[in-house]
C-alpha positions in Angstrom: -33.2 3.1 84.3 -30.2 2.0 82.2 -32.2 2.4 79.1 -33.3 5.8 80.2 -29.7 6.9 80.9 -28.5 5.6 77.6 -31.4 7.5 75.9 -30.4 10.7 77.6 -26.8 10.2 76.7 -27.7 9.9 73.1 -29.7 13.1 73.4 -26.7 15.0 74.7 -24.7 13.8 71.8 -27.4 15.0 69.4 -27.3 18.6 70.6 -25.2 19.5 67.7 -27.6 17.9 65.2 -30.4 20.1 66.2 -28.4 23.3 66.8 -27.2 25.4 63.9 -24.2 27.6 64.2 -26.4 30.6 65.0 -28.2 28.9 67.9 -25.2 28.3 70.2 -26.6 30.9 72.5 -29.7 29.6 74.3 -31.4 32.9 74.1 -31.8 32.4 70.3 -33.6 29.0 70.8 -37.2 28.6 71.6 -36.7 25.4 73.6 -33.9 23.3 75.1 -35.1 19.7 75.0 -32.7 17.6 77.0 -29.8 19.4 75.4 -31.2 19.7 71.9 -31.8 23.3 70.9 -35.1 23.9 69.0 -34.6 27.1 67.0 -37.2 29.8 66.5 -38.3 28.7 63.0 -38.8 25.1 64.0 -41.0 26.1 66.9 -42.8 28.6 64.7 -43.6 25.9 62.2 -45.1 23.6 64.8 -47.0 26.4 66.5 -48.5 27.5 63.2 -49.7 23.9 62.5 -51.4 23.7 65.9 -52.9 27.1 65.4 -54.3 26.1 62.0 -55.6 22.7 63.0 -56.1 22.7 66.8 -58.6 19.7 66.7 -55.9 17.5 65.1 -53.8 18.0 68.3 -56.7 17.3 70.7 -57.6 20.9 71.3 -60.9 22.8 70.9 -61.3 25.2 67.9 -61.1 28.1 70.4 -58.0 26.9 72.2 -56.0 29.5 74.1 -52.5 30.5 73.1 -51.2 28.7 76.2 -52.8 25.5 75.2 -51.5 25.8 71.6 -48.0 26.6 72.9 -48.1 23.4 75.0 -49.2 21.3 72.0 -46.5 22.8 69.9 -43.9 22.0 72.6 -45.2 18.4 72.6 -44.7 18.2 68.8 -41.1 19.6 69.2 -40.5 16.9 71.9 -41.6 14.2 69.5 -39.4 15.7 66.8 -36.4 15.4 69.1 -37.4 12.0 70.4 -37.8 10.5 66.9 -34.5 11.9 65.6 -32.8 10.7 68.8 -34.2 7.2 68.6 -33.2 6.9 65.0 -29.6 7.7 65.9 -29.7 5.5 69.0 -30.8 2.5 66.8 -28.3 3.2 64.1 -31.0 3.7 61.5 -30.4 5.7 58.3 -32.8 6.8 55.6 -32.5 5.0 52.3 -31.9 6.9 49.0 -35.6 6.5 48.2 -36.7 7.8 51.6 -34.5 10.8 51.1 -35.9 11.4 47.7 -39.4 11.1 49.1 -38.6 13.8 51.8 -37.1 16.0 49.1 -40.1 15.5 46.8 -42.6 16.2 49.6 -40.7 19.4 50.3 -40.8 20.6 46.7 -44.5 19.9 46.5 -45.1 21.8 49.7 -42.8 24.7 48.7 -44.4 24.9 45.2 -47.8 25.6 46.8 -47.0 27.3 50.1 -43.7 29.1 49.6 -45.3 32.5 49.7 -47.1 31.6 52.9 -44.0 30.3 54.7 -41.7 33.1 53.5 -44.2 35.6 54.9 -44.4 33.7 58.1 -40.7 33.4 58.4 -40.1 29.7 58.0 -37.3 28.9 55.5 -37.1 26.1 53.0 -34.2 24.8 55.0 -36.3 24.5 58.1 -39.1 22.8 56.2 -36.5 20.3 54.9 -35.6 19.4 58.5 -39.3 18.9 59.2 -39.8 16.7 56.2 -36.8 14.6 57.0 -38.0 14.2 60.6 -41.4 13.1 59.3 -39.7 10.5 57.0 -37.5 9.4 60.0 -40.7 8.9 62.0 -42.0 6.6 59.2 -38.6 4.8 59.2 -38.9 4.1 62.9 -42.5 2.9 62.5 -41.5 0.3 59.9 -38.4 -0.7 61.9 -40.7 -1.6 64.8 -43.8 -3.1 63.0 -42.7 -4.3 59.5 -41.2 -7.7 58.7 -38.4 -8.6 61.2 -39.3 -5.8 63.6 -39.5 -6.1 67.3 -43.3 -5.9 67.1 -43.7 -7.1 63.5 -47.3 -7.5 62.4 -48.2 -10.9 60.9 -48.6 -10.7 57.1 -51.9 -12.6 57.4 -53.2 -9.9 59.7 -52.3 -7.2 57.2 -54.0 -9.1 54.4 -57.1 -9.6 56.6 -57.3 -5.9 57.3 -56.9 -5.2 53.6 -59.6 -7.6 52.5 -62.0 -6.2 55.1 -61.4 -2.5 54.3 -60.8 -2.3 50.6 -63.3 -3.2 47.8 -63.4 -3.1 44.0 -66.4 -2.6 41.8 -67.7 -1.0 38.6 -70.4 1.6 38.8 -72.7 4.0 37.1 -73.7 7.0 39.3 -76.9 8.9 38.9 -78.1 12.0 40.8 -81.5 12.3 42.3 -81.4 16.1 41.9 -82.3 18.4 39.0 -82.1 22.1 38.1 -85.0 24.4 38.6 -86.0 27.4 36.5 -83.6 29.6 38.5 -80.6 27.4 37.9 -80.7 26.0 41.5 -80.0 22.4 42.2 -83.1 20.8 43.8 -84.1 17.3 44.9 -86.2 15.5 42.3 -89.9 14.9 42.8 -91.1 11.5 43.9 -92.2 10.7 40.3 -88.8 11.7 38.9 -87.0 9.6 41.5 -89.2 6.6 40.6 -88.4 7.1 36.9 -84.6 7.1 37.7 -85.0 4.0 39.8 -86.9 2.3 37.0 -84.1 3.1 34.5 -81.4 1.8 36.8 -83.4 -1.4 37.6 -83.8 -2.1 33.9 -80.0 -1.7 33.4 -79.4 -4.1 36.3 -81.7 -6.6 34.6 -79.8 -6.2 31.3 -76.6 -7.1 33.2 -78.1 -10.2 34.8 -79.2 -11.2 31.3 -75.7 -11.2 30.0 -74.9 -7.7 28.7 -71.5 -6.4 29.7 -70.9 -3.3 31.9 -69.2 -1.6 28.8 -72.5 -2.1 26.9 -74.5 -0.7 29.8 -72.3 2.3 30.0 -72.8 3.0 26.3 -76.6 2.8 26.7 -76.6 5.1 29.7 -74.2 7.6 28.0 -76.5 7.8 24.9 -79.5 8.6 27.0 -77.5 11.0 29.3 -75.0 12.7 27.0 -74.0 15.2 29.7 -73.0 12.5 32.2 -69.5 11.2 32.7 -69.5 7.5 33.2 -67.0 4.7 32.7 -66.8 0.9 33.1 -63.4 1.3 34.7 -62.8 -0.8 37.8 -62.9 1.3 41.0 -61.1 0.6 44.2 -61.9 2.4 47.5 -61.1 2.2 51.2 -63.7 2.0 53.9 -64.4 5.5 55.3 -63.6 7.3 52.1 -65.4 10.6 51.6 -65.6 10.1 47.8 -68.9 8.3 48.3 -71.9 8.8 50.7 -72.1 7.3 54.1 -73.0 3.6 54.0 -72.0 3.1 50.4 -69.0 0.9 51.3 -71.0 -1.3 53.5 -73.7 -1.8 50.9 -71.2 -2.7 48.2 -69.3 -5.0 50.5 -72.5 -7.0 51.1 -72.7 -8.0 47.4 -71.3 -11.3 46.3 -68.6 -11.1 43.6 -70.2 -11.1 40.2 -73.6 -9.8 41.3 -75.0 -6.3 40.7 -77.5 -4.1 42.5 -79.1 -0.7 42.5 -78.2 1.2 45.6 -79.9 4.5 46.6 -78.3 6.6 49.3 -78.8 10.3 50.1 -79.4 11.9 46.7 -77.5 9.4 44.7 -78.4 6.3 42.8 -75.8 3.7 41.8 -75.7 0.6 39.6 -73.0 -1.5 41.1 -71.3 -4.6 39.8 -69.1 -6.2 42.5 -66.0 -7.4 40.9 -62.5 -8.5 42.0 -59.4 -7.3 40.2 -57.3 -9.6 38.1 -54.6 -11.6 39.8 -51.9 -9.1 38.6 -54.1 -6.1 39.6 -54.8 -7.6 43.0 -51.1 -8.0 43.6 -50.4 -4.4 42.6 -53.3 -3.0 44.7 -52.0 -4.9 47.8 -48.5 -3.7 47.3 -49.7 -0.2 46.9 -51.9 -0.2 50.0 -50.0 -2.6 52.3 -48.2 0.2 54.2 -51.5 2.1 54.7 -53.0 -1.1 56.2 -50.0 -1.5 58.5 -50.4 2.0 59.7 -54.1 1.6 60.2 -53.4 -1.5 62.4 -50.5 0.0 64.5 -50.5 3.7 63.9 -52.2 4.6 67.2 -50.0 2.3 69.2 -46.9 3.8 67.6 -48.0 7.3 68.4 -48.2 6.2 72.1 -44.7 4.8 71.9 -43.4 8.1 70.5 -45.3 10.1 73.1 -43.6 7.9 75.7 -40.2 8.7 74.3 -41.0 12.4 74.3 -42.4 12.3 77.9 -38.9 11.3 79.2 -37.4 14.5 77.9 -36.8 17.7 80.0 -37.9 21.0 78.5 -36.5 24.5 79.1 -38.6 27.3 77.6 -37.5 30.6 76.2 -40.8 32.5 76.5 -39.4 35.6 74.8 -38.8 33.6 71.6 -42.0 31.5 72.0 -44.1 34.7 72.4 -42.4 36.1 69.3 -43.6 33.1 67.3 -47.1 33.5 68.7 -47.3 37.1 67.6 -46.0 36.2 64.2 -48.6 33.5 63.7 -51.4 35.8 65.0 -50.2 38.4 62.4 -49.5 36.2 59.4 -50.9 32.7 60.1 
């Protein structure tokens, strides 16, 4: 109870943080969340996101306006909860985190400025959203990274990394061709057999000592329209860059071995290979944060939802309905 009272006390202190000069009157706010005023544009942004991607927020594709409003309110509550917790814990964004938020905004604005201007969401509001998203990440790492209250053991992060990321070299072929009308069609059984024979011969050459670079040159000469490379590739389990089952098939190979893998309408010559020591270090540093989020992301979302559930919400349906109409018209 003491923690709850302290949490609410901080919320009250934060009212000024969320409220711009023009939102002093509650009638101009869409929501009053435990004293924090959520302005029209902020609610409009979140409602638009829910409207565009309802499944991402646990809704059916044909969700009602009421369901989407409730989901948008939940997002606003999490927005308030995260910002409040950041202040309560005395956390601040680093210079690099602020730059990241600013860069994300510029990327977003470069592509979608026309959309958001038409919708009625300003660049200033989007900056608040990007900063809140960055603060959410800051809170996540405060809890789960080294030294955190629920810090994940580095060995567990490395274990996840080793189980969910693989490196290899590959030549990719397609078991499709073009018919007389220019349409892409599946190869005949004889054509597939010929492709399989070619890839099997290349695999044998590798086992007999030829390098992947030499194999790529051979394949390129026979298939001048193909784009192949002996560059080391690095992927995560579940990537949509390769067909289903590809990761598992490559993972089964021992390091240094090669195999021909056929899946869907693709044929691959794969050489399983680990990166160099320096490359391995760089890869781990690059993907460590992703691994940590994969391990604790869902748990963290539950924590934030718990923070948000403690908040009281007062709705201004006139402002909310205005946002709904705007999204229906321009979203």
